N, C-alpha and C positions, 0 to 999 in steps of 0.2 A: 174643348181645349181652352186653357187659360191664355188670354192674349192681353197685351197692353192696350190702353185706349188708342194709341197711335196705330197699332196693328189692326184693331177693330175698324178704325176709320179707313185704313187702306183696304181691308177686306170688303167693306161696303162699296168701295169704288172699283175693286178689282177681284171679282169672285174667283177667277183663275188663279191669281196669286194666293188667295186664301186656301183654295183647294191644295195647291202645292205645299203651302206651309203646314197644313194639317197632315197631309200624307207623309211629308218628311219627318214630322214630329212622331207620327205613329210608327213609321219604319225605324226610327232611332230610339224608340221606347222612351221618349221625352217625358219627364215627370209632370209636364204641363197638360198632358192628355189623361183623361180619366173617363170612367163610365160605369154603367151598371149591366152591360151586356144584355142578355135576353130578359133580364129582370126589369127593364126600363118601364114597361107599362104598369106592372104591379107596384113598383116603387112610386111612380107618379100617382097611382090610385091610392096608395096608403097615405101619401103626403096630403092629397086632396081630402081624404077622409078625416085627417087630423085638422082640417080647416086651413091648410096652407094653400092659399090661392095663387101665389107666385109660381109660374110654371118652371120650376127649377130644372126638371129633366129635359123639357123640350124647348126651352127658351121663350122669351116674352115678345121679342121683336123679330120681324122678318128682315134678313139681310137684303134680299131682293124680292120684289113682287113677282110672283110667277103666275102665269095664266091659269084660270080655272079649267083644268083639263084632266083627262085620265092619265095617270102616271105611266101607263103602258103605251100611250100615244107617242110616236116618234118625234113629233113637233114639240111636245112637252119636254122630253128628255133633251132635245137640242137647245131649248131655251135655257136649261140649267147649265149647259156647257160641260159639266162633269156629273158623274153619277155619285151624288152624296148619299145615296141609299134611298130612304123613304121621304121624298120631298126635299125642298130646299132647306139650307141651314138657317138657323135662327140664333138669337143671341140674348144674353143678359148684360146690361150695362154694369159698370163698376159699382154703381149705387145699388142696383138690383142684386149684385153678387154680395155686397155687404149685408143687405137685408136677408138674402138666402142663408148666409153664414149665421146670422143671429137666429133665424128660425130653426135651422138644422142643429145648431149648437144646443138648443134647449130640449132636444129630443133624446130619448134612449131607444134602443131596439125594442124594448118592451112597450114603450109609448106607441111606437109605430104600428105594432100589431095588436095592441090592447083592444079587446072587444070585436076583433075581426074573425069571422068564420071563413074558411077557405071556400065554402060553397057560395059565399057572397061574390068572390072574385070569379067563380065559374059562371054565376048568373049574369055578371056584368061583362062576360066575354073578354076577360083580361088575358092578354097574350103573355107568355105561351100557355096554352090550355093544359096545365099540369095539376090543377087544383083538386083532382080526385086522388092524388098521392099524398101521403102524410108528410108533415113537416116542411111543406113548401114555403110557408111564410118565413121561416128562419133563413131559407135560401135567399129571400128578398131582403129581409131586414139586416142581414150580415153586411150589406153594402153601405149601411148608414155610417159607421165609423170612417170608412174610406171617403165617402161624400163629405163628411164633416171636415176631415183633414184637407181635402181638395179645396173646398170653399173657404176654409180658414186661411190657407196659403194664398188663394186668389184675393181675398179681402185684404189681407196684410200687405200684399204687393200692389193693391189698387187695380187689379186686373178685371177685365170683362171676361165673359165666357161665350165661346161659339158652341152651339149645340146642334147636333144632327143625329138622325137615327139611321144606323148602318146595318 
């Protein structure tokens, strides 16, 4: 979710407030919320394969430090206060968002999948395990134009981005 630097600062101080902000935006179909759905892991894999080291999909910085524990452990879940999905939320600063915008803006869908064999994703255990079906790379790469628009708008507005896997 795109957030202003002030909203990010508040989110880092009050994770309950951040959770409520995100859920309200998702419920209201706010255009500041975006994502790649189940293609997140493959999209991240393809970006990494292109040499993009900035963790655009999962965020670069932890909002809160969570204990090293099993996510199924009740104490771990209590420490997060809310169920954000898979682990605690992370974020990209406004500067990292601007860098992500530049990196994504230089790519095409063809660039993202060039030289990639779906068997490579299967061998790497990339979620979801659909790589034995034809044309799954296009299912992943079709998210690129949306991600480009999302990060372009965030960069233009000077926004940071809170990331989580739900």
